[in-house]
N, C-alpha and C positions, 0 to 999 in steps of 0.2 A: 241906261248908260252903257255904252259898249266897253269891252275890256280895254280897248286902247285908250279910253278916256278915264278909266278908273284910276284914282289918284291916291297917293299916300302923302300926307303932309304932317308936319310936327306941330304940336301945340306949344304953349309957352314952357311946358316942362320937358320938352324934347321927345315926347311920345308920338308914335305914328297914329294918324287919324285919316279917315277918308278925305281925300282932297286931290290935289294934283299929283299925278304919277311921278315917282322918282325917275331919274334918268334910266333908260332901258338898259344900257350896258352894265350898270352897277347891279341891277337885279339879276341879269343873266349870269354874271360872274359869281354872285352869291349862290345861286341855285346849282351852278356847275361845281363849285367847291363842296357844297353839301353832298351832291351825288357822288363825287370822287371819294369823299370820306366814307360814305356808306359802302361803296364798292371795295375799298381797301380793307375795311373791317371784315366784310364777308370773305374776302380772299384769305386773310390771316386765320379766320375761324375755320375755314375749310382745311387750310394747311395744318392747323393744330389738331384737327380731328383725324387727319390722315396719319400724323406722327404718333398720336395716342394709340391709334389702331395697330400700327406696326409694333409699338412698344408692348402692347397687350399680347399680341400674337407671340412675340419673342419670349415674353414672360411665361406664357402657357407652355411653350415648347421646352423652356428651361426646366420648369416644374416637372413636366412629364419625364424628361430625361433623368432628373434627379431621383424620381420615384423608381424608375426602372433600374438605375444604378444601385439604389438601396436594396431593392429586391434581390439583385444579383449577389450583393455582399451578404445579405441575410442568408441566402442559400448556401454560401460557402462557410458561414459560421456554424451551420448545423453539423454535429459530429458525423464523421464518415460512416459509422455504423448505423446512423439514423437516416441516411439518404439513400435514394435508389442508386445502385451501382452503375456507373458509366465509365467510359474510358478516362474521362477527366477526373471523376471523383476517385477512381482507383489510384490515379497519380497523386491526387491531393492527400489521400489517406496515408501515403508514405512520404509526405513532404518533410516530416521531421527527421528523415534520414540525413538531411543536410547538416543537422547539428552534430552528427558523428562522422560526416563526410565519407559515407560508404557509397562507392560507385556501383551503378547498375544493380541496385538492391531492390528493384521493384518486385512485387509478389509474382512469382512465375505462375503461369496458368495451371490450374488443377488438371491432372491427367484424366484422359477418358477412361472410364471404368470398363474393363472387360468382364465377362461372366464370372471369371475366377476371382474378381475383385469386388463383387457386389456386397460382400459382407463388410467391406470397409467404407461403404457409402456414408454411414453415420459419422465416421471419423472425418471424412473429407468435408461434409457439411459443417461440422464443428470448426475445422480449420478455416473454411471459407468465411465463417462469421468472425472468427478471431482475427482474420486479416484486416478487418476494419477497426480493430482495437489497437492498443499501443504496440504489442510485440510484432516484430517483423518476421516474415517467413523468408528464410535464407535457402539457397540452393546448396546441394552437396559440394559443388565446385567452389562456392564462396567460403564454405567452412574449411575446405582444404587449403584455400588461400590464407584465411585468417590464422590457421594453426601451422602453416608451413608443413602441410601433409602430416599433421598430428605428430610432430617431432618431440614435443616436451610434455611429459605427464606430470600433472600437479597432484593427483591422488586417484584412488580407486576404491571400489567397494562392491557390495552386492547389486547396487543400482547400475553400475557401469564404470567408465573411466572419465576423469576430468583432464582436459588438455589445456595448455596455455595458448592463448591466441592474441591477436592484435588487429584492430581495425586499421584501414588505410591512413587515418589521421593520427595513428600512434596510440590510441586508447587501448589499454590492456583489457582483455576479456578472458573468461573461463568458459570452455565449451565442454558440456557434459554429454557424453555419448552413451545412450542407454544400451544395456546388455540385452541379449536374448531375441528370439523371434517375436514377431508381432502377435500378441494374444490379448485377451480381454483385460488382464491385469496390467499389462504394459500400457494399453490404451487408457485405462482409468488413471494410472499414475501420470501419464503424459498430459492428459486433459486437465487433471487436477492442478498440475504445476502451471500450465499455461493460463488457464482460466482464472486462477486465484491471483497469481503474481501479475498477470496482465491487467487486473482491475485495481491494483493497489500501487501506491507510491508513498513511502515513508522512509525517513532517514535511518530507521532501525530495521528495515527489510531489504534484503538483497534485491537489486534491480534486475529484471529479466529484459534483455535487449531483444531477443527473438528466439526462433526455433527453426528446426528443419525436420520435416516429416516426409520421408521418401522411402521407397522399397529397399533402398540400400543402406539408409542410415536414419536414425531418429536421435535428435540432439537438441539441447537447450543452451542458449548463449547468455551468460550472466556477466555482470560487472566483475572485475577481478578483485579478490580480497587478498591483499598482499601478505597479511600475517596469518593466514590459515584459520583453523578452527580453535575454539576455546579449549577443547579437551586436551590438546597437546601441552597447554600451559598449566593445566590442573594436574595431569597424571604423568607427565614426563619428568624424569629426574634432571634432564639437561636443559630444561626451559624454566626461566624464572620471570616473575612479573610482580610488580609492587602491589600490595594488597589494596591500596587506595584505588588503583586502576581496576582491580577486580570488582570493587564496590561500584564503580561507575559503569562497568560492563553489565552488572546485574541490573542496575536501574534502566540502562538503555534497552536491554533485552525485554524487561517488563513493559516498557513503553511500546515496543514493537508489537508484543502480544496484545496489549490493551487496545491498540489501533485495530488489529484484526477482529477483536471481539466486540468493540463498542463504537467504533468510528466509521467502519465501512458500511456502505448501503446494505449489503447483505453480510451477516456475521460469518466470519471464516474461522473454522476450527482446524488447528494445525495437526494435532494428534501425535506429534513426534518431537516435542521439545526436549532437547538434551544438549550437552556441551558440544557434541560433534556437529550439531546443526546451528550453532551460533558462530558466525564467521567474523573476523576482525579486519578492518581496512588498514591502510597505511598509517592512519592516526589512532589506531586501536579502538575505533568506534565499533560497537557490536551491531551485527545485522542478522536477523533470523533468516534461515535458508531452508531449502529442501521441503517443498510443499507437495511432494509426491503422494502423501496420504491425506492432504487437506480436503476439506469439504465445505462448500457454501451452505449456509443454513439460514432459513427464513427466521427473522427475529420474532415473529408472532408464534412460531412453533419450533423451539430450539431443541426439543427432545428427539433423539435419534436412537433407533434400535439397530445395532450393527449385526450383520450376519456372520462376521468373522473378526478376529482380534486385530487391533491396530496398535501401533506404537512399538516401543522397545522395552523388553523386560528390564525391570529395575526402575523405569521411569513411568510406565503406563499406569494409569489410575485403576483401582479395583473394578470399576464398572466397565472397563474396556475388555476384560476377559471373563465377564459374567453376563448373563442375559438381563442386564439392567438398562434402563434408558440412559443415554449418554448426552451430555450437554458440553458447552464450552468450558465448564469447570474441570474437565479432564486435563486441559492445558495448564490450569492453575496447579493441579497436583504435580504434573511433570516439572513445572517451574520450581515448585518447592523442593523437589529432589535435586535440581540444579543448584539451588541455594545451599543445600547441605554440602554439596561437593565443593562449592566455592569456599565455604567456611573451613572445611576439613582438608581441602586440596587433595582429595582422594576419592575413589569411587564409593558409592553409597553402600555397597556390600563387598566385603573383603574377607575371605576365609583365613587370610594370613594374620589378621589382627587378633588381639586378645579377645576372648569370648564376649566380654561385655561391650566391645567396640565394633564387633563384626558388622552389624547393621547400623550405619551412621545415624539414621533418623531416630532409632530407639535409644541409642546412647545419648543423643542430644536431649530427648525427652527426659530421660532419667536425671541427667545433670541439671536440667531446668527445674524438674520437680523437687530437687534437693538444693535449690539455690546455688548451684555450682556451675552456671554457664561461664562465669569468668575463668574458672579453672579449666573448663573444656577448651575454650578458645586459646588459652595459654598453651595447653598441651598440643594444640594444632599449629603452634608456632606463630601466632599473631601477636604483633608487638603491642605494648601497652597503649600507645596513641590510637590504635585502631580497634581496641577491644569493645568499646561501647557500640560502634557500628556493627561489629561482628555479632555481638549478643543480640542486637536488634534484628539482624538478618536471620539468626537462628530461630527467633520467635516468629518471624514472618513465615519462615519455612514450615514450622509446626502448624501454623494456621492453614497453609496451602495444602498440606497432605492430610487434612481431616478425612476420615473415612466417608462421611456423608458429603456429597457434592454441595448440598445446600449450605453447609457450614463453612465452605471455603469462600474466601473473599473474592470480589471482582479484581481484575488485574489493575484497574485504575486505582483501587484502594491499596493494592500491594505497592504501587508506585509511591503513593502518598506516605505509606508507612516507612518505606525504605528511605525516602527523602526527608523524613522526620517532620513532615507537615501534618501528621496525624499520630495520636497516641496509640500504643498497642496494648490491648487488654490481654491478660493471661489466657493462652489458648487452652482448650480442654484436651483430654487424652485422645490422641488421634488414631489409635490402633485397636479399636474395639473388635475388629473383625478377626484379629489374630489371638490376642491374649487379654487377660485382665491386667490392670495396672501393676499388680504385684507389689512386693516389698520395695521400699525406697532404699537408696544407697547411702552409705555413711562414709564420706571420704576423709573424715577427720580434718587434717590440715591441707588436704587437696594436693598432696604430692603425687608424683608419677607412681611411686611404689604403692602408696595407699590405694590408688585407683586400680592397679593391677591385682591387688590382693583382696579387694572388696568382694562382697557377695555378688554373684552373678544375677542379672535381671531376668534371665531365662532359665526355665527348667527344660527337661527333655522335650516335652510337648511343644513349648514355645519355639525351640530351635527347629523342630520338625515343621511347624506351621510356617515359619519364615522361609525355610528352604523349599517347602512345598509350593509356596506362592511363586517363587522364582521359576521352579520347574514347570508349574502349570502355565505360566506365561510363555515360556519357551515352547512348550508343546502346542499351545493354542495358536501362537503366532506362526509356527512352522506349518500348521495345517492349512 
């Protein structure tokens, strides 16, 4: 049967069976519709594939761009001192200048060293490294502008002169210009100040904004402390301060020292804690200052053997003027002396006082040993409402000035004792290097007259030892 005679017919149920062919036009139309449907499907599938490919390529490009952008941001997040120095990174390292609105304060290029300046190469390398830390290197011209050509003096001493200054945004600063020609000692003090204060930031530490190291001038730029140093409120007859505020100042100072000893990545020993180095801001908050003798110390090996004396006579621990190993506990001793002076509002050694009171730490011990601390703080002019705090402060001071550094508490412990969050156990006799405890005092009713007429705690040998200690300190530190 030829294709032309091949037929489809329906049976009784309506199904196609071989038989007579259906009309030719209907069959052609059905086949055409089927073919058109297949072609349309193929076209849409092809179009969908193309769209998917474009979307996938766009997604890959977006992901690659995002990765590159993240890498760029990660690069800028690395501290300046950890990145390879480039022109861009040098600018980034000084980006925090905007916070104090100092114009044109980018680090000036280091000078080319001539033959006569070769010995200063180490210092310049040090300053180059520090330029990537927080302190900013200022030019002599900038300092002259900040200080209006050094027109106002805030103070002076053996270190140099401190001038009043102001940043372009109005922030007050203090500019300390160092005395003397450049020598090893000046270099050491300069580097100690910049490196230690440049690594720290604490509410009870003076902030160092920057420095200037130039053949014509060497200076340090600090935040300005409106109320000056603590010593003028302790030792001046025309300055008064509420004792409650002195108590707060003692605690704040202890917190600043505790931060240096126990919270910095590298322990910092100050070496010169005293009232003159505790500065007060406009709100009377204390801040430890003057790190010219400070030294960074590895926590794993904190014993140092000094080749020469450090500190100030009257505040320096015994190990600082003897060939003994020195630890951070020397700062604890000095802080104890500061506490005595806060309680007594006088210097710790005074020839004009009654013999039994000349050396304030020993007088405090004798009064404590005889259960007469309340009498002592009363004689020091402390009101009844503050006497419990004053007695506690005196006991903490006796712990801090123990002859053996191992017997002195950590500064974090000192803070807890002053804040009354830790009980204070009775301290042992702290002056074994000078004298034996000797006879106790009998103050009877504790009157001023009884105190003056009581038996002296020192004999001739004891007085000689105390004065010899001060003389030895002065000779050692002057050498």
